[in-house]
C-alpha positions in Angstrom: -111.2 126.3 -8.6 -114.3 124.3 -7.6 -114.8 121.0 -9.3 -118.5 121.9 -10.0 -117.6 124.9 -12.1 -119.6 123.7 -15.1 -122.4 122.2 -13.0 -123.8 124.8 -10.6 -126.2 123.5 -8.1 -129.6 122.9 -9.7 -131.3 123.5 -6.3 -130.1 127.1 -6.0 -132.8 129.2 -7.7 -130.6 132.3 -7.7 -128.3 130.5 -10.2 -131.0 129.5 -12.6 -130.7 131.8 -15.6 -132.8 131.6 -18.7 -130.2 133.3 -20.9 -126.8 135.0 -20.5 -126.9 138.7 -20.0 -123.9 139.0 -22.4 -126.2 138.5 -25.3 -128.7 141.0 -26.8 -132.2 140.9 -25.3 -135.5 142.0 -26.9 -135.6 145.6 -28.1 -137.6 148.0 -25.9 -138.3 151.6 -26.7 -137.0 154.0 -24.0 -138.1 157.6 -24.4 -136.2 159.3 -21.6 -132.6 160.4 -21.8 -130.0 161.2 -19.2 -126.2 160.7 -18.6 -126.7 157.0 -18.4 -127.6 156.9 -22.1 -124.4 158.7 -22.9 -122.4 156.3 -20.7 -124.1 153.3 -22.4 -122.9 154.6 -25.7 -119.3 154.7 -24.5 -119.4 151.5 -22.6 -120.9 149.6 -25.5 -118.2 150.8 -27.9 -115.2 150.2 -25.5 -116.1 147.4 -23.1 -119.0 145.2 -24.1 -121.4 146.0 -26.9 -123.9 143.2 -27.3 -125.5 142.5 -24.0 -128.9 142.7 -22.2 -128.2 145.5 -19.7 -131.3 145.0 -17.5 -130.5 141.3 -17.2 -126.8 142.2 -16.6 -127.6 144.5 -13.7 -130.4 142.4 -12.1 -128.2 139.3 -12.1 -125.1 141.2 -10.9 -126.9 142.7 -7.9 -128.2 139.2 -6.9 -124.7 137.8 -7.4 -123.1 140.3 -5.1 -125.2 138.9 -2.2 -124.3 135.4 -3.1 -120.6 136.2 -3.2 -120.7 136.9 0.5 -121.0 133.2 1.0 -119.2 131.7 -2.0 -116.3 132.9 -4.1 -116.7 133.8 -7.8 -114.4 130.9 -8.7 -117.2 128.5 -7.8 -119.3 129.8 -10.7 -119.2 128.6 -14.3 -116.9 130.4 -16.7 -119.7 132.3 -18.5 -121.0 133.6 -15.2 -117.5 134.8 -14.1 -117.2 136.6 -17.5 -120.6 138.2 -17.0 -119.8 139.3 -13.5 -116.5 140.9 -14.7 -118.5 142.9 -17.2 -120.9 143.9 -14.5 -118.1 145.1 -12.2 -116.5 147.1 -15.0 -119.8 148.8 -15.6 -120.2 149.5 -11.9 -116.7 150.8 -11.5 -117.0 153.0 -14.6 -120.0 155.1 -13.4 -119.7 156.8 -10.0 -122.5 156.1 -7.5 -124.2 153.5 -9.9 -123.9 150.7 -7.3 -125.6 152.8 -4.6 -128.4 153.7 -7.0 -129.0 150.1 -7.9 -128.9 148.7 -4.4 -131.1 151.4 -2.9 -133.8 151.2 -5.5 -136.5 148.7 -6.4 -136.3 146.1 -9.1 -138.1 148.4 -11.5 -135.4 151.0 -10.9 -132.7 148.5 -11.8 -134.5 147.6 -15.0 -135.0 151.2 -15.9 -131.2 152.0 -15.5 -130.5 149.0 -17.7 -132.8 150.2 -20.4 -131.1 153.6 -20.4 -127.7 152.0 -20.7 -129.0 149.7 -23.4 -130.6 152.6 -25.3 -127.2 154.3 -25.4 -125.3 151.2 -26.5 -127.8 150.3 -29.3 -128.1 153.9 -30.3 -124.3 154.3 -30.7 -124.1 151.0 -32.7 -126.9 152.2 -35.0 -125.3 155.7 -35.5 -121.9 154.1 -36.2 -123.4 151.7 -38.7 -125.2 154.6 -40.5 -122.1 156.8 -40.5 -119.7 154.1 -41.7 -121.9 152.6 -44.4 -120.5 155.0 -47.0 -117.2 155.7 -45.2 -116.2 152.1 -45.5 -115.9 152.4 -49.3 -113.0 154.9 -48.9 -111.2 152.1 -46.9 -111.5 149.5 -49.6 -109.1 151.0 -52.2 -106.3 153.5 -52.2 -107.2 157.2 -52.4 -107.8 158.3 -56.0 -108.8 154.8 -57.2 -112.3 153.4 -57.7 -114.0 150.2 -56.8 -114.8 148.2 -59.9 -117.7 147.6 -60.4 -118.9 150.6 -58.3 -120.5 150.0 -55.0 -123.5 151.9 -53.8 -122.9 154.2 -50.8 -126.4 153.8 -49.4 -127.5 150.3 -50.5 -125.7 147.2 -49.4 -127.2 144.5 -51.6 -124.2 144.6 -54.0 -121.7 144.0 -51.2 -120.7 140.9 -49.4 -120.0 137.9 -51.5 -121.9 139.6 -54.4 -118.8 141.7 -55.1 -115.2 140.8 -55.9 -113.6 143.2 -53.5 -115.9 142.8 -50.5 -116.1 139.1 -51.1 -112.3 138.7 -50.9 -112.2 140.6 -47.6 -115.0 138.6 -46.1 -113.8 135.2 -47.3 -113.1 133.0 -44.3 -109.6 131.9 -43.7 -109.0 128.4 -45.0 -111.0 129.0 -48.1 -109.7 130.3 -51.5 -111.7 133.2 -52.8 -109.9 132.8 -56.2 -111.5 129.3 -56.5 -114.7 129.7 -58.6 -116.5 126.9 -56.9 -115.8 128.4 -53.5 -116.8 131.9 -54.7 -120.1 130.6 -56.1 -120.8 128.5 -53.0 -120.4 131.5 -50.7 -122.4 133.8 -53.0 -125.3 131.3 -53.1 -125.1 130.7 -49.3 -124.6 127.0 -50.0 -121.5 127.4 -47.8 -122.7 128.9 -44.5 -120.1 131.1 -42.7 -120.2 131.0 -38.9 -119.2 133.9 -36.7 -116.1 132.1 -35.5 -114.8 131.7 -39.0 -112.8 134.8 -39.2 -112.6 136.8 -42.5 -109.4 137.7 -44.4 -109.6 141.5 -43.6 -108.5 140.8 -40.1 -105.0 139.7 -41.2 -102.0 141.7 -42.3 -102.0 142.4 -46.0 -105.2 140.2 -46.2 -103.0 137.1 -46.1 -103.6 134.2 -43.6 -100.7 132.0 -42.5 -102.0 129.0 -40.6 -98.5 128.6 -39.0 -98.7 132.2 -37.8 -102.3 133.3 -37.6 -101.6 136.8 -36.1 -104.1 139.5 -36.5 -103.8 142.7 -38.6 -101.4 145.4 -37.8 -102.0 147.4 -41.0 -103.3 150.9 -40.1 -106.7 151.7 -41.7 -109.2 153.5 -39.5 -107.0 155.6 -37.2 -109.1 158.5 -36.0 -109.8 158.8 -32.3 -113.1 160.6 -33.0 -115.0 161.6 -29.8 -113.1 159.0 -27.6 -111.2 161.9 -26.0 -114.5 163.3 -24.7 -114.7 160.2 -22.5 -111.1 160.4 -21.4 -110.1 157.5 -23.6 -106.4 157.4 -24.3 -105.9 153.9 -25.6 -107.7 151.2 -27.4 -109.4 148.5 -25.4 -110.2 144.9 -26.0 -113.8 145.8 -26.3 -113.2 148.6 -28.8 -111.1 146.3 -31.1 -113.8 143.6 -31.1 -116.5 146.3 -31.7 -114.7 147.9 -34.7 -114.0 144.4 -36.2 -117.7 143.5 -35.9 -118.8 146.8 -37.5 -116.4 146.4 -40.4 -117.5 142.8 -41.0 -121.2 143.9 -41.1 -120.5 146.9 -43.3 -118.7 144.8 -45.9 -121.6 142.4 -46.0 -124.8 142.6 -48.0 -127.0 142.4 -44.8 -129.2 145.5 -44.5 -129.9 145.3 -40.7 -127.7 144.5 -37.8 -129.8 142.0 -35.9 -129.1 139.5 -33.1 -131.3 137.0 -35.0 -129.3 137.3 -38.2 -128.1 133.8 -38.7 -126.4 134.7 -42.0 -123.9 137.1 -40.5 -123.9 135.6 -37.0 -122.5 138.9 -35.7 -122.9 138.1 -32.0 -120.9 134.9 -32.3 -118.2 136.8 -34.3 -118.0 139.5 -31.7 -117.7 137.1 -28.8 -115.1 135.0 -30.6 -112.9 138.0 -31.1 -113.3 139.2 -27.5 -112.7 135.7 -26.1 -109.3 135.6 -27.8 -108.4 139.1 -26.7 -109.2 138.2 -23.1 -107.5 134.8 -23.1 -104.7 134.9 -20.5 -102.5 132.6 -22.6 -102.5 135.3 -25.4 -101.8 138.2 -23.0 -98.4 139.1 -24.4 -99.5 139.1 -28.0 -102.7 141.0 -27.1 -100.8 143.6 -25.1 -98.4 144.2 -28.1 -101.4 144.5 -30.5 -103.2 147.0 -28.3 -100.1 149.1 -27.9 -99.6 149.0 -31.6 -103.1 150.3 -32.3 -103.0 152.8 -29.4 -99.9 154.5 -31.0 -101.8 155.0 -34.2 -105.2 155.9 -32.9 -104.0 158.0 -30.0 -100.6 159.2 -31.1 -100.6 162.0 -28.5 -101.4 159.7 -25.6 -98.7 159.2 -22.9 -99.6 155.5 -23.2 -98.2 155.5 -26.7 -94.7 155.6 -25.1 -93.2 157.8 -27.8 -89.4 157.8 -28.2 -87.8 161.0 -26.9 -85.8 163.0 -29.5 -82.1 162.7 -28.8 -81.3 166.4 -28.9 -84.5 167.6 -27.0 -84.4 169.5 -23.8 -86.2 166.6 -22.1 -83.5 164.1 -23.1 -80.8 166.4 -21.8 -82.6 166.8 -18.5 -82.9 163.0 -18.1 -79.2 162.5 -19.1 -78.2 165.0 -16.4 -80.4 163.4 -13.8 -79.0 159.9 -14.7 -75.4 161.2 -14.3 -76.1 162.8 -10.9 -77.7 159.6 -9.7 -74.7 157.5 -10.9 -72.3 159.9 -9.2 -74.3 159.7 -5.9 -74.3 155.9 -6.1 -70.5 155.9 -6.7 -69.9 158.2 -3.7 -72.0 156.0 -1.5 -70.0 152.9 -2.4 
């Protein structure tokens, strides 16, 4: 890897960037609708949710030209990450690259706005739908949250309520401590996005010696994921769901990129960074398989155990015996 990874040439105008495309840009109203909007909904939920799509596409197209002369390894880590997301988007939508490279800059921006409209629309729809549904997740069926929580108003959630406060309490802090509880409630203690909440951990218990994430099934419905050919959870979908739950448990009324109280973008990026860390690949693969088996139980990727007395098991036993006999005859 090049030694100037974190110090790209200041003389190269193509590498001067005002802001990362992997952060939300300003909102723009797009009135038209086409398949790109639908694709943006799916891509945002499963690959990368919080990014500026026009900037992502514009920078990605320029970078493709640059890469003819210099390898991607010569770029800073954040640019390599951005380019990976760009390539995943290009690969996920047939003929998108041809459309982008054959059009004008305005066309690239328009495509980005359509994709962004889909991603933000899906996020808004999910937030609205789950605002009341999250209450069913808080306590076992048949029991009630005490004191009751409103299904449509969030002001009584977050650190204002015993149940949601305990779930949102950052690891390393004791929610049972009255001083801690009051400090969080009054916002005297600010919670950054990279301070993960207790609900991410199994049985809502955090062990600093074994800080593994939750493997306790809660939301396990695949919904309309099958409509997009989705048969397994993705790193992006895990980060997206975690971000939605954290926001829904909070008292914040609007999901905003400028909300410094929830710091949702930082939280989302911190989750995704861990899931994409090569050093964590084995644990992440196990985690994703665990969730895939529960969200997509009928998927072949779930690798279900074959029943011992099934016809399929008998066929495989017979095939194994024939192969063993053929090997023995050869020797």
